[in-house]
N, C-alpha and C positions, 0 to 999 in steps of 0.2 A: 434725595440724591438727584443730581443733575442728569438729564438724559445723555446717553452716549452721543458723541458727535457723528454727524452723517458721514458716511464713507466718501472719500475723494472720488469724484466722478472720473472714470477712465473710459476713453474711447476703445472700442473693440480692436484687438490687434489685427493687423493686416495678415491674411492667411499665408502670405509668402514671405513674412519677415519675422525675425526674432527680435523683441524689443531690447534685448541686451546687446545686440550686434550693432556695429557702426556701419553707416551707409557709405562712408569713405574714410580715408585717414584723417580728415579734418571735420567729420560730421558724426554725430551720435544721435540715437533715437531716444527721446524723453520717455521714461517708463511711466509717466503720469498722463500726459496728453497724447502720447504715441506719435508725436510729430518730430521730424528731424530738426536738429539745431546744430550750429557750429559747436565743435567740441569745446572751444574756449568760452562758450556761453552755457555750459552745463556744469553741474557739480555732482559728485558722488556723495550721497547722504550717509548718515550713520548706519542705515540698514543695508548700504551697498547698492542702492538704486541710483541710476543716472537720471537726473532731473534738470530740465531747462530752467533758465533764470525766471521766466514768467511764472511757471508753476511753483518755483521755490518761493517767490514773494507771496503767492496766493495761498499756499497750503503748508508751509514749513516755517519752523523757527530755529534760530541758531543757539545752541547751548554755549553759554559764556565760559563753562569749565573746560570744554574740549574743542570748541569751535567747529563742532559737527552739526549738520542740519538734521532735524527730526520733524516728523509729522505734527501738525498742530494738535493740541490737547492730548499729546502723549508724552510720557517721560523720556528723558534722554536715553537713547539706546545704550550708552556707555555707563549709565547709572550715576551721572554727575548731579542732575537736578530732576526733581519730580515734575509731573505735568502741572501746569498753572502755578509754578513756583513764584513766590512774591518777593524773593530776595532782591537786593538792590542791583545785582548784576544781570538779572533776567529781564527780558523784554515784556512789555505789557501791550494789550490790545490798543491800537491807535486808530481804529476805524471810527465811523461816525458816532457809534454809541459811547465813545470815550468822552463825549460832551453831554451835558445835561439836556433835558427836554427842550429848554428854550434857547439852546445854543450858546448860553453864556456860562463861563466858568468851565472847569475841567474836572472830570471824574476819573483821571488816569490812575489813581492809586490813593492809598491812605495818606491823609495829611496834605494832599494837593488841593489848593483852592484856585488853581489857574494861574498862580504867580510863579511858583517854583515847582516844576513837574518832577515826577519820578524819573529815575535814571534811564529807564527804557523808553521814555517818551520820544517818538520820532514822527513829527508831522511831515506831510508831503513836502519835499524840498522845492524852494523857489529860487531859481538861478538868477544871478545878477552879473551883468557884463557879458563879454563875448568869450565863448568857449573855444575848444572843448576842454581846456584845463581850468578846473575850478578848485577853490580852496575853502575849507571850512575850519576856522580856528575854534578851539575850545579853551577858554581861559578860566582856570579855577581861582576862586576868590574866597579868602577867609574873612568873615565878618564878625564884629563883636556880638556876643549873645544878646545884649539888650538893644541892639540896633539892627539886628539881622533883617527884620522885615522892611524897615525903612530903606536899608541899603539895596535890598532886592527890588523894591519899588523904584528907586532911583535908576537902577540898571535897566529895568524893563522899560521905563518911560523914555530913556535915551535910545534904547535899541529899537523900539517900535516894532514894525513888522519884519525888520531885518534879522531878528533872532529871538531867542527864548532862554529861559533859565531852567536848569536841572539840578537835582540833588546829586551828590557824589559821596560815596561811602568813605573816601579818603579824607574828606573835610569834616571836622567835628562840627563846626558852625560856619556856614557859608553856602556857596552855590557855584555852579559852573555856567559861564556865559557861552552860549553856542549860537553860531550864526548859520544862516542858510548859505549855500555855496556861492562863492564870489570869485570872479576873475581877479588876478593879482592887482592889476592897475586900478580896477574898480574898487577893490577893498582899500587900497591906500588912499584913494580920493574920497570915499564915501563912508567908511566905518566911522562911528562917533568916537574918535580917539581921545577927546577931552574927557570922556566918561571915566577912563581909567584914573586920571588925576582926581576927578570929583569923588570917586569911590575911596581913594586913598585919604582925601581930606575928611571923608565921613567916618574914617576909622578902619576901613578895610585894609588887608595886608596880603602880601605874597609871602608864604611861609615855607618851611621845609616840606610841608605836607601838600603844597599846591604845585601845579605844573601847567604847562601849556602844550596842548596837543593840536596838531594841524593835519587835517584830512586833505588829501589830494586825489582828484578823480582818476580812476584807472583809465577812463576814456581819453585822458589827456596825454597818455603815452603813445608813441607812434608804433610800437611793436613790442614783442616779448624781449627782444634784444635791448630795447631802450630801457625797459623795466630792470633788466639784469644790470646794465651799466649803472643805473641810478642806485640800486641797492648796493652794488659792489663799491661804488665810489664812497658811499657813506661808511661802509664797514672798513674799507682800506684806510680811511682817514679818521678812524675812531677817536684817537687822542685829541685831534684838533676839533672834531665835531663836539666832543664833550666839553672842551674849553669854551667853544662858542655857545653851546647850549646852557652853560652855567651850572651843570650838575652831572653827576654820575648816579644813576638810579637803578641798581640791579633789581629792586622790588617792583618798580613801575615801568621801567623802560630799559630792559636788559639788552646789552650786546652779548650775543652768544656765538661760539664757534659753530654750533649746529645751524644757526640761522645763516651764517655766511656760507656754509657748505650747501645749504638748501636754496641759495639765491636763484639758481637756474630753475628749480621746481616752482618757486614762488613767482618767478617771471612768467611761467607758463600757466599760472592760475591756481597752484596749490595753496592751501591755507596753512598758516603756522599753528603750533600747538596751543598757544594762548595769546591773548591780546597784550600782555604786559611785556612787550619787547620793544626795542628801539624803533623798529618798523613793524607795526602791527599789520599783518597780512590776512587777518581773519575776516575783514569786512568784504562784503560782496561787490560794492561799487567804488570803494576807495582804499588807498593805503593811508595809514595813520602814522605820522611821525610824532613820537611821544617823548622825545628826548629833552625838551626845553624846561628849564626851571621856571617856576611861577614868577610873574612880574606884573606890576601895575604901572610900569614905565612904558609909555607909548613907543619910545625909540626901541626898547628891547623887544617888544611884541612885534613891531614892524620888521625888525631884523630877523626874527624867527620866521615870519611869513616870507620875507624876501629870500632867506636861505632856502626854504622849501621850494619856492618858485625857481630860484636861480639854479639849484642842483638839477631840477627836472630839465631845464633848458640847456644847461651846460652839457649834460650827458646825452641830449637828443641826437646830436650830430658827431659825437666823439668817435673817432676812427682808430683803427689799429696803428696807422701811421702817426696819429696824434699821441698815442700811448707809448709806442716804441721809440719814436724820434723826437717828440716834443714834450715828454714828461706829462702826458695828459692826465694820468691818474693822480698827480701830486696836488697837494693842497696849495702850494705856492702858485702853480699854474692856474688853478681855479680862482684863487684870490686875485691874481692879476687880471684874469678875464672879467671878473665882476667889476673891476675898476674901469673897464671900457663900456660898461652898461649903465647908463644914467638912471634907469628905472630901479636899480638895486642899491641906491644910495644908502638906505637904512642899513643894509648889510655891509656895505663898504665902510661906513662909519664904525660899525662894530668891529670889523676885521682890523681896521687901523688902530682902534683903541686897544685891541689885544696884541698888537704888534705882528699880525699875521699877513699884512698886505705887502706884497712884493711889487716893486716898481716895474711896470711892464716895459719901461724903456731899456732895461738891461737883459731882456729875454733873447735878444739876437734876432737873426733873420728868420728863425723858426717860430717867431712869436705869433700872437693871435691874429687871425685874419678878419677883415671886415666882412660883415654879412648883412642880411636884410631881415626885416621882421616888422612887428607892429610898433606901438608907441615905446616899447621897452627895448627894441633892437636886440632880440634874442639872436645871438651870433654863434654859429658853430665854428669849429676850428678847421673845417675843410675836409674833403675826401668823402668816401663812403662810410657810413656808420659800421662799426665793427660788429662781427658776429660774436655770440657768446659761447664759449666752450671752456670747461674747466682746465683744459690743457693748453689753452692759448695764452698769450701775454696779457689778455684782458681780464683773466681770472684773478 
């Protein structure tokens, strides 16, 4: 029997402080390292302990069943998964010992030879482009049984160090293409887009069992209010978002009334009940937009990436005046705004093909205002960003 894990080292508590108390309304004391941390950078674990993000990464794992954090080498407190569970949903150790002795190949799980990794494989991220907003596409690919390995080799050879391949339980034969975090304009310029067509020519497909998920860094949002506006914009325009995404998927990417009601809590850092939601809020450093149908068409994948980036920027400066006086919540207003942003042309083409694009010329004097930004010209609609309140016109 393997020896019991060493206890987590705890610093002695300060004689004049209770570790469960907060040092201010915005600060909490980590019950692992006993150091104060911004409340937004702490999480309440399944045991009810308040733990900072640093200790969380070092000593805890997230149960995929309930999205709660548990001590390493212990079973989920809620009884979902046992300790060291090897199911495809559970994470695996990705420290240095996940590689063999000579540093070649991967030993991250049964059947992994360094080409297609277990689902829980997560190498240290390498960021590409200028932040703080980064995106991480996950493209699920169905491959023929008899050509599965050659298709995976093709994908990895084209990806190089930009990404890696993972198993996914939703795909009977195939793999998931995962990239390291990329800035939007960097991704459009540098992702090997012709790879998708080459995979299609090799016999790979996008099927009803495949999808595209796009992670966006939480650090790219300006405030909790910004997160709230982004979540609410997507929920308020559910029908149009589903049409753009190309699928409705209650099993893998559900829109729920509970999630819409919980938008304010999720904006403040609360995690959702599971990851199979339209917006997965379970991840520590990212939100995951899971809504998109699978595709090996570069234009469709670029449109999905552009939609994610565009909604983040559109809601960044959305104001109460925009919402109440300029129809800022509406899909037509968003579509017209994208037409003024050259960097989002993949999205504009998709919106035009769907008949969703409104000509900004007939929006009147209350139309979109010029703004400043980087290469993509991320333009707000003017005014002060709106606050988030369930009773306000922004809800």
